[in-house]
Every structure is written in C-alpha cells, then in structure tokens.
C-alpha positions as CSV (number, residue, x, y, z in Angstrom):
1,M,-19.9,32.6,1.3
2,N,-23.7,32.6,1.7
3,E,-26.5,30.0,2.2
4,E,-27.4,30.1,-1.5
5,N,-23.9,29.0,-2.5
6,N,-24.0,26.4,0.2
7,I,-27.2,24.9,-1.2
8,L,-25.9,25.0,-4.8
9,W,-22.6,23.3,-3.8
10,K,-24.4,20.5,-2.0
11,K,-26.4,19.8,-5.2
12,V,-23.2,19.8,-7.3
13,L,-21.4,17.5,-4.8
14,G,-24.4,15.2,-4.7
15,E,-24.2,14.7,-8.5
16,I,-20.4,14.4,-8.6
17,E,-20.6,11.7,-5.9
18,T,-22.5,9.5,-8.3
19,E,-19.8,10.0,-11.1
20,V,-16.5,9.4,-9.3
21,S,-15.2,6.7,-7.0
22,R,-16.0,6.7,-3.3
23,A,-12.3,7.2,-2.5
24,N,-11.9,10.1,-4.9
25,F,-15.0,11.8,-3.5
26,L,-14.0,11.5,0.1
27,T,-10.4,12.4,-0.7
28,L,-10.9,15.3,-3.0
29,F,-14.4,16.7,-3.0
30,K,-15.8,16.2,0.5
31,T,-13.8,19.1,2.1
32,T,-14.4,21.6,-0.7
33,V,-16.7,24.6,-0.4
34,L,-18.1,27.1,-3.0
35,L,-16.9,30.4,-1.7
36,S,-18.5,32.6,-4.3
37,L,-20.1,32.7,-7.7
38,E,-19.7,36.1,-9.3
39,N,-19.5,37.3,-12.9
40,G,-19.4,33.7,-14.2
41,I,-16.5,32.7,-11.9
42,A,-17.0,30.0,-9.3
43,S,-14.4,30.2,-6.5
44,I,-14.0,26.9,-4.8
45,A,-12.0,26.4,-1.6
46,A,-9.9,23.3,-0.9
47,P,-7.8,22.6,2.2
48,S,-4.5,22.0,0.4
49,T,-2.6,22.7,-2.8
50,M,-2.3,18.9,-3.3
51,I,-6.1,18.5,-3.5
52,I,-6.3,21.6,-5.8
53,D,-3.7,20.1,-8.1
54,L,-5.6,16.8,-8.4
55,L,-9.0,18.5,-8.9
56,Q,-7.6,20.7,-11.7
57,K,-5.8,17.9,-13.5
58,R,-8.3,15.1,-13.2
59,F,-11.8,16.5,-12.5
60,Y,-12.0,20.1,-13.8
61,T,-14.3,19.0,-16.7
62,V,-16.6,17.1,-14.3
63,I,-16.9,20.0,-11.9
64,K,-17.4,22.6,-14.6
65,K,-20.1,20.5,-16.4
66,T,-22.0,20.0,-13.1
67,V,-21.8,23.7,-12.0
68,D,-22.9,24.8,-15.5
69,K,-25.9,22.5,-15.3
70,Y,-27.2,24.1,-12.1
71,T,-26.3,27.7,-12.8
72,K,-27.4,27.6,-16.5
73,I,-24.3,29.7,-17.5
74,D,-20.8,29.0,-18.8
75,T,-18.7,29.3,-15.7
76,K,-15.0,29.4,-15.1
77,I,-13.7,27.4,-12.1
78,I,-10.9,28.6,-9.9
79,F,-9.5,27.0,-6.8
80,I,-8.4,28.7,-3.6
81,P,-6.3,27.0,-0.9
82,K,-8.2,27.7,2.3
83,I,-9.1,25.7,5.5
84,I,-12.9,26.1,6.0
85,N,-14.3,26.3,9.6
86,K,-16.3,23.3,10.6
87,E,-19.6,25.2,10.8
88,F,-19.4,25.9,7.1
89,R,-18.5,22.3,6.2
90,G,-21.5,20.8,8.0
91,S,-21.0,17.1,8.1
92,M,-17.8,17.2,6.0
93,T,-14.8,15.5,7.4
94,V,-11.1,15.4,6.6
95,A,-10.5,13.0,3.7
96,P,-8.4,9.9,4.4
97,L,-5.9,10.8,1.6
98,L,-4.7,14.0,3.3
99,A,-5.8,13.5,6.9
100,Q,-3.6,15.5,9.2
101,I,-2.5,14.7,12.7
102,E,-2.4,17.7,15.0
103,K,1.0,18.3,16.6
104,N,0.2,17.0,20.1
105,Q,-2.5,14.5,19.1
106,T,-1.9,10.8,19.9
107,P,-2.9,8.8,16.9
108,A,-3.9,5.7,18.8
109,V,-3.6,3.9,22.1
110,G,-0.2,2.3,22.0
111,H,-0.6,-0.6,24.5
112,L,-0.8,-3.4,21.9
113,P,2.4,-5.4,21.7
114,R,4.0,-5.3,18.2
115,V,1.5,-2.7,17.0
116,R,2.6,0.8,16.1
117,A,0.5,3.5,17.6
118,D,0.8,5.7,14.6
119,Y,-0.5,3.0,12.2
120,T,-4.1,4.1,12.1
121,F,-6.8,4.6,9.5
122,Q,-6.4,8.4,9.9
123,T,-2.7,8.3,8.9
124,L,-3.3,6.0,5.9
125,A,-3.4,7.6,2.5
126,V,-6.2,6.2,0.3
127,S,-6.6,6.2,-3.5
128,S,-7.9,3.8,-6.1
129,S,-5.0,1.4,-5.5
130,N,-6.0,0.5,-2.0
131,Q,-9.6,1.8,-1.8
132,L,-11.3,-1.6,-1.5
133,A,-8.8,-2.9,1.1
134,F,-9.3,0.3,3.1
135,V,-13.1,0.1,3.1
136,S,-12.9,-3.7,3.9
137,A,-10.5,-3.1,6.8
138,T,-12.6,-0.3,8.3
139,T,-15.7,-2.5,8.1
140,V,-13.9,-5.3,9.9
141,A,-12.7,-2.9,12.6
142,K,-16.2,-1.7,13.2
143,K,-17.8,-5.2,13.3
144,P,-15.0,-7.7,14.1
145,G,-16.1,-11.3,13.6
146,L,-19.3,-10.2,11.8
147,A,-18.1,-9.1,8.4
148,Y,-15.5,-10.5,6.1
149,N,-14.1,-13.3,8.2
150,P,-11.3,-14.0,7.5
151,L,-10.1,-10.8,5.7
152,F,-7.2,-11.7,3.4
153,I,-5.1,-8.8,2.1
154,Y,-2.4,-9.3,-0.5
155,G,-0.1,-7.2,-2.6
156,P,3.7,-6.6,-3.3
157,V,6.1,-5.3,-0.7
158,G,5.7,-1.8,0.5
159,V,2.1,-1.1,-0.4
160,G,0.8,-0.6,3.1
161,K,-0.5,-4.1,4.1
162,T,1.0,-4.0,7.6
163,H,-0.2,-0.4,8.1
164,L,-3.7,-1.4,7.2
165,M,-3.8,-4.5,9.5
166,Q,-2.3,-2.7,12.5
167,A,-4.8,0.1,11.9
168,I,-7.5,-2.6,12.4
169,A,-5.9,-3.6,15.7
170,N,-5.6,0.0,16.9
171,E,-9.2,0.8,16.0
172,V,-10.6,-2.4,17.6
173,Y,-8.6,-1.7,20.8
174,K,-9.7,1.9,20.9
175,N,-13.3,0.9,20.7
176,D,-13.0,-1.9,23.2
177,P,-9.7,-2.1,25.3
178,D,-11.0,-5.3,26.9
179,K,-10.8,-7.3,23.6
180,K,-7.8,-9.7,23.3
181,I,-5.8,-8.9,20.2
182,I,-2.7,-10.5,18.8
183,Y,-0.7,-9.2,15.9
184,T,2.1,-11.6,14.7
185,T,4.0,-12.6,11.7
186,S,4.2,-16.1,10.2
187,E,7.8,-16.4,11.3
188,E,6.9,-15.5,14.9
189,F,4.0,-17.9,14.9
190,T,6.3,-20.7,13.6
191,N,8.9,-19.9,16.2
192,E,6.2,-20.1,18.9
193,V,5.2,-23.6,17.6
194,V,8.9,-24.8,17.5
195,E,9.6,-23.5,21.1
196,A,6.4,-25.1,22.4
197,I,7.3,-28.5,20.9
198,R,10.9,-28.2,22.2
199,N,9.7,-27.3,25.7
200,N,6.8,-29.7,25.7
201,D,4.5,-26.8,26.3
202,T,2.1,-26.8,23.4
203,A,-0.9,-26.3,25.8
204,R,0.4,-22.8,26.7
205,M,0.9,-21.8,23.1
206,K,-2.6,-23.0,22.2
207,R,-4.1,-21.0,25.0
208,K,-2.3,-17.9,23.8
209,F,-3.6,-18.0,20.2
210,R,-7.0,-19.7,20.6
211,N,-8.4,-17.3,23.2
212,V,-8.4,-14.0,21.4
213,N,-11.0,-11.8,19.8
214,L,-8.8,-10.6,17.0
215,L,-5.9,-12.5,15.4
216,I,-3.8,-10.8,12.8
217,V,-1.1,-12.8,10.9
218,D,1.3,-11.0,8.6
219,D,3.2,-12.6,5.6
220,V,1.4,-15.9,5.6
221,Q,3.3,-16.9,2.4
222,F,6.2,-17.9,4.6
223,F,4.1,-20.8,6.1
224,A,4.8,-22.6,2.8
225,G,6.5,-25.9,3.6
226,K,6.3,-25.6,7.4
227,D,3.9,-28.5,8.0
228,R,3.7,-28.4,11.8
229,A,3.1,-24.6,11.9
230,Q,0.4,-25.0,9.2
231,E,-1.3,-27.7,11.1
232,E,-1.4,-25.5,14.3
233,L,-2.7,-22.5,12.4
234,F,-5.4,-24.6,10.8
235,H,-6.8,-25.8,14.1
236,T,-6.4,-22.3,15.6
237,F,-8.2,-20.9,12.6
238,N,-11.2,-23.2,13.0
239,I,-11.5,-22.7,16.7
240,L,-11.4,-18.9,16.4
241,I,-13.9,-18.8,13.5
242,D,-16.3,-21.1,15.5
243,A,-16.0,-18.8,18.5
244,G,-16.9,-15.7,16.4
245,A,-13.4,-14.2,16.6
246,Q,-12.0,-12.1,13.7
247,I,-9.0,-13.2,11.7
248,V,-7.0,-10.9,9.4
249,L,-4.2,-12.3,7.1
250,S,-1.8,-10.8,4.7
251,S,0.5,-12.1,1.9
252,D,2.4,-11.0,-1.1
253,R,0.1,-13.2,-3.3
254,P,-3.5,-14.6,-3.2
255,P,-4.1,-17.9,-1.3
256,S,-4.3,-20.0,-4.5
257,E,-0.8,-18.9,-5.5
258,I,1.0,-19.8,-2.2
259,K,3.0,-22.9,-3.0
260,K,3.6,-25.7,-0.5
261,L,0.5,-24.6,1.5
262,E,-2.0,-27.3,2.5
263,K,-5.2,-27.1,0.4
264,R,-7.3,-27.2,3.5
265,L,-5.5,-24.1,4.9
266,S,-5.6,-22.3,1.5
267,S,-9.3,-23.0,1.4
268,R,-9.8,-21.4,4.8
269,F,-7.8,-18.4,3.8
270,A,-10.0,-17.9,0.8
271,G,-13.2,-18.5,2.7
272,G,-13.9,-14.9,3.6
273,L,-13.0,-11.7,1.6
274,T,-9.8,-11.6,-0.4
275,V,-8.7,-8.1,-1.5
276,D,-5.5,-6.9,-3.2
277,I,-3.5,-3.7,-2.8
278,E,-1.8,-2.4,-6.0
279,V,1.4,-0.4,-6.1
280,A,0.8,3.2,-5.1
281,D,0.2,5.6,-7.9
282,F,2.0,8.9,-8.1
283,E,-0.7,10.9,-6.5
284,L,-1.0,8.5,-3.6
285,R,2.8,8.5,-3.0
286,C,2.7,12.3,-2.8
287,A,-0.1,12.2,-0.3
288,I,1.8,9.6,1.8
289,L,4.8,12.0,1.9
290,L,2.6,14.9,3.0
291,I,1.2,12.9,5.8
292,K,4.6,11.5,6.9
293,A,6.0,15.1,6.9
294,K,3.4,16.2,9.4
295,K,4.8,13.5,11.8
296,Y,8.1,15.3,11.7
297,N,6.5,18.8,12.1
298,L,7.5,19.6,8.5
299,D,5.3,21.7,6.2
300,L,6.4,19.9,3.0
301,S,5.6,21.6,-0.3
302,I,3.8,19.7,-3.0
303,E,6.7,20.3,-5.4
304,T,9.1,18.7,-3.0
305,A,6.8,15.8,-2.4
306,K,6.6,15.2,-6.2
307,K,10.4,15.1,-6.4
308,I,10.6,12.4,-3.8
309,A,7.6,10.5,-5.0
310,E,9.2,10.1,-8.4
311,R,12.0,8.0,-6.9
312,T,10.2,4.9,-5.7
313,H,7.0,2.9,-6.0
314,D,7.6,1.5,-2.5
315,S,5.4,3.3,0.1
316,R,7.6,2.0,2.9
317,E,10.7,3.4,1.2
318,L,9.1,6.9,0.8
319,E,9.6,7.7,4.5
320,G,13.3,6.7,4.3
321,L,13.9,9.1,1.4
322,L,12.0,11.8,3.2
323,L,14.1,11.3,6.4
324,K,17.3,11.4,4.3
325,T,16.2,14.7,2.8
326,I,15.2,16.2,6.2
327,T,18.5,15.1,7.7
328,V,20.7,16.7,5.0
329,A,18.6,19.9,5.3
330,T,19.0,20.0,9.1
331,N,22.8,19.4,8.9
332,R,23.1,22.2,6.4
333,G,20.7,24.5,8.2
334,T,18.6,25.0,5.1
335,A,14.9,24.5,4.2
336,V,13.6,21.3,2.6
337,T,13.1,22.5,-1.0
338,P,12.5,20.7,-4.3
339,E,16.1,21.6,-5.4
340,L,17.6,20.1,-2.2
341,A,15.5,17.0,-2.5
342,E,16.6,16.5,-6.1
343,N,20.2,17.0,-5.2
344,V,20.1,14.6,-2.2
345,L,18.3,11.9,-4.1
346,N,20.3,12.2,-7.2
347,K,23.4,11.6,-5.1
348,G,21.8,8.7,-3.4
349,M,20.9,7.2,-6.8
350,V,24.5,6.7,-7.6
351,E,25.1,5.1,-4.2
352,E,22.0,2.9,-3.9
353,K,20.1,0.9,-6.5
354,K,16.7,1.3,-4.8
355,F,14.7,2.4,-7.8
356,L,14.5,-1.0,-9.5
357,R,11.8,-3.0,-7.6
358,P,11.4,-6.8,-7.9
359,D,7.8,-6.5,-9.0
360,E,8.7,-4.0,-11.7
361,V,11.4,-6.3,-13.0
362,I,8.9,-9.1,-13.4
363,K,6.3,-6.8,-14.8
364,N,8.6,-5.6,-17.5
365,I,10.0,-9.0,-18.4
366,C,6.4,-10.3,-18.7
367,S,5.5,-7.3,-20.9
368,F,8.6,-8.0,-23.1
369,Y,7.6,-11.6,-23.7
370,N,3.8,-10.9,-23.6
371,I,3.1,-13.4,-20.8
372,K,1.0,-13.1,-17.6
373,E,2.8,-12.4,-14.3
374,T,0.9,-15.3,-12.7
375,L,2.4,-17.7,-15.3
376,I,6.0,-16.7,-14.6
377,K,5.4,-17.5,-10.9
378,G,3.4,-20.6,-11.6
379,P,4.4,-24.3,-12.1
380,K,4.2,-24.5,-15.9
381,R,7.4,-25.3,-17.7
382,D,6.8,-24.2,-21.3
383,S,10.1,-23.3,-22.9
384,R,9.1,-19.7,-23.4
385,L,8.0,-19.4,-19.7
386,V,11.2,-21.1,-18.4
387,K,13.3,-18.7,-20.4
388,A,11.5,-15.6,-19.1
389,R,11.6,-17.0,-15.5
390,Q,15.3,-17.7,-15.7
391,I,16.0,-14.2,-17.1
392,A,14.0,-12.8,-14.1
393,M,16.2,-14.9,-11.8
394,F,19.3,-13.5,-13.4
395,I,18.3,-9.8,-13.3
396,L,17.0,-10.1,-9.7
397,K,20.3,-11.5,-8.7
398,Q,22.7,-9.4,-10.8
399,D,21.0,-6.0,-10.6
400,L,19.0,-6.1,-7.3
401,L,21.6,-8.2,-5.5
402,L,18.8,-10.4,-3.9
403,S,19.7,-13.7,-2.3
404,F,18.7,-17.0,-4.0
405,V,16.2,-17.6,-1.3
406,E,14.6,-14.2,-1.7
407,I,14.3,-14.7,-5.5
408,G,12.8,-18.2,-4.9
409,N,10.1,-16.7,-2.7
410,I,9.3,-13.9,-5.2
411,L,9.0,-16.4,-8.0
412,G,6.3,-18.6,-6.5
413,G,8.2,-20.3,-3.6
414,R,10.9,-22.0,-5.7
415,D,13.8,-23.8,-4.1
416,H,17.1,-21.8,-4.0
417,T,18.9,-24.6,-6.0
418,T,16.4,-24.0,-8.9
419,I,17.3,-20.3,-8.8
420,I,21.1,-21.0,-8.8
421,Y,20.6,-23.2,-11.9
422,G,18.6,-20.6,-13.7
423,V,21.1,-17.8,-13.0
424,R,24.0,-19.9,-14.2
425,K,22.0,-20.9,-17.3
426,I,21.5,-17.3,-18.3
427,E,25.1,-16.4,-17.6
428,G,26.2,-19.1,-20.0
429,L,23.8,-17.9,-22.7
430,L,25.1,-14.3,-22.5
431,L,28.1,-15.5,-24.6
432,D,25.7,-15.6,-27.6
433,K,25.5,-12.0,-29.1
434,N,21.9,-12.3,-30.1
435,F,20.8,-13.4,-26.6
436,S,22.9,-10.7,-25.1
437,K,21.0,-8.1,-27.2
438,E,17.7,-9.6,-26.0
439,I,18.7,-9.1,-22.4
440,M,19.8,-5.5,-23.2
441,G,16.4,-4.9,-24.8
442,I,14.7,-6.0,-21.6
443,K,16.9,-3.8,-19.5
444,S,16.2,-0.8,-21.7
445,L,12.7,-0.9,-20.3
446,F,14.2,-0.2,-16.9
447,Q,16.7,2.4,-18.1
448,K,13.9,4.5,-19.5
449,R,12.4,4.9,-16.0
450,W,15.2,4.4,-13.5
451,G,18.4,4.9,-15.4
452,T,20.9,2.1,-16.2
453,P,20.6,-0.6,-13.6
C-alpha cells in the first residue's frame, strides 16, 4: 500500500459518499482501504467478511464505476478481509454496524438505575431501518435539551427502541456524571403516581421526576386511559421543557395513533422530533448477531449468523436464538457451525411458534385485503375494515396465543371485550366453506415464509 493508492482511494470514497446513504457509507465504506492497483486489479481491504459480502452484493457496480473513472481503465475489484492499522486509516473509525467491543473493555459506566451498561451507541447495529433514529439519538446525547426536544421514537416490538434510549442515557452520563438522569417505563411511572396518591406523598414523587436533566419514558402507549398518570406526566413534561431538560419517549406507534391519550399530551409528544424504526432487514440482523457474539467471546461466522437471522425479524429475539445455539454447542463440546445452528433452530421451530410476529400478521392481512395498516388499527368501521380487523384478532389469538388484552393493545388500544367478540365472530364464520378458504388463503402468506402456523 502506498501514498498514491491512499490519495486515489480518498477520491473514490469522497465521490461514493455522495451516492450512498450516510449509514451505508459509515458502515461499509469508511473502514476500507485500497491495498494495491496492479494489472487492472484493485485489491480493497475490509475489516470483516460481513462487510465484504455486502459490498460485493450491493455496491460492486458503484465501486467499479468510480474506480474506473479515476484510473481511466477497466478494473476488476477484489476484496480482502484484513484489519488495517490506524495509521493507514487516518481519520477512519469503526462503523456502527459492526463496531466491536474489546474483550476487557467496559461499554459504558453502569451506575444508572434501570439502564444496561452494554446498551451503548457502539454496540448498536445501524442500517437504513434505524439510521434516522440513530442519528437523532446521538445528536440528542451530544446536546441534551438543545436539539429535538422531545425526541419521540416509535416502532414495533424488538426493533431496538430501548437500546437506543438507554444508549442516550449512558452517553449523557459518560459525558457528565453530575447530570440527573431517570429512565422509566409508563407502567413504573404510573405505579409511582398511584403509590404517591395512596401514601399522600405526591410532593416527593414530583420532586423526583421534575428535577432531572434527562427523563426517558419507555412504552408511552400504555398511558392510554390512565387519566391521573397522564395529568402528572403532562405537568412534569411542561416543567422539564421550560427548564431546558431533555425528554425522550418511545412507543409502538406515533403520538397521533395512541388511543385514549389526552390531546394536550399527544400534542406535547409530537412537538419535537418524531422518528420511526422499521423492522430490521436481513443484513442488519446478521450484524446484530455478530456484535452479540463478541459479547460472549464467540467468533461467529457470517454463514452461521445468516442461518440464525433467517429465523426471526425481532432484534431482541436474535440474542435468545444465539444463546440457545451456543448452549447446545457447549453441552455437546462442539463448535458453533451453520449446520449446528440449523439443526438446533429447526428443532426449536417444532417446539416454539416464534417466527410469526404480530406485525407480520397484520401486514399480510392488510396486503391480502389491500388496506393500510393504520386503518386496521384505527376507529373506522367500514364492513371491509371490520372483517379484516376481526380476522387479525382471530389469527393473533389462535396462532400466536396472545391474550385478549395484548391483541387489543396491538390493534389500536381496543377493549378486550371487543377482541373476544371479534374472535368468536370469526370462529362462527369458519363453518362457511368459502370463508374458510379465504382464511387459508391469508395463512398461506405466512406458510411461504415461516411454515404452517
């Protein structure tokens, strides 16, 4: 590797940066180096086989086009897995998607109650599905109270909302340990309000939540219908904002779709920056597994990661599947291989119905009937919507074994009695052969991906 190659590669990266997303550039390109350019072959080093695989599949054409532009020749691009010393990378840093934790490195100061020390920005995998939320969160952590206040993050279960919010807490604490930080859930906040009223000690509760620099509240959709807790949160919210404190909130849906939430509170929630996190794509799930494996001192191969990543869209569930595979390998005294992972997870597939997710059920039902997901969770009662909604209730109950309350929360905060009626209605209609075929048509969408529910 020489200075001429260094200069050429900086030019190539400079142009590529304008053509790809910020997340993809930081994740895939920033840590690459042009090792050599000989006989029309450009040898590019990347720090992992995961990055190489993604570069080859998704960006080979972009790389070749840009290299050809500056070399004026028809080049062939090859990739080599190699960790490059810092002096050769200059200002390049490890990309968020595959950031590695050294064996004895402490990820974050762990003195914050209810906040996991390993939930940091460095251990969070980033791709297009959570790029905006990641950038927004890091901005808030650098300048709490000055940018995006409040920051409202929403998305389905298992996409990393809690990780992102606790990463903000860890980063703020690391930068200034004197700042007062509270991380809580809507349930815990509500319990505090109830206990304060019961013990006639609301003054203490108010002092606790209204004298902080950073307040993080998880799962705010569960404030729906809890009037006293909403009132307390509303006044706490106003006092903190006026004092310049930072507020971060999360939910499984945007503020406007949280039913039985006071309009004044919903308005406050939407008054800052609202960002969503989508379900992790396949590449991101692989990256998450590689990062999680490092925590267990396991050098997980990309092929094994792929086998596990195929099994679930839930980022939180990935670690459980990884641990299950590691445990079986340890008990057998064998290595964690793609074959072992497939064998373990195939066995688990018979025992556990974890591959059919509530959000995917709703997505496929909406696709079958060509309606928007927001409508199936909304208040409208057109006959077509009611039918699709009740079918969703039935499948969520029958195949995912969710409780009536859980299904009600998933479908826009509906009362459990409404869910019971909907399930019973569909059970009655199944006696009709044509309707039964219609249900089987919907379920066939699930069977193609997860197997028979």
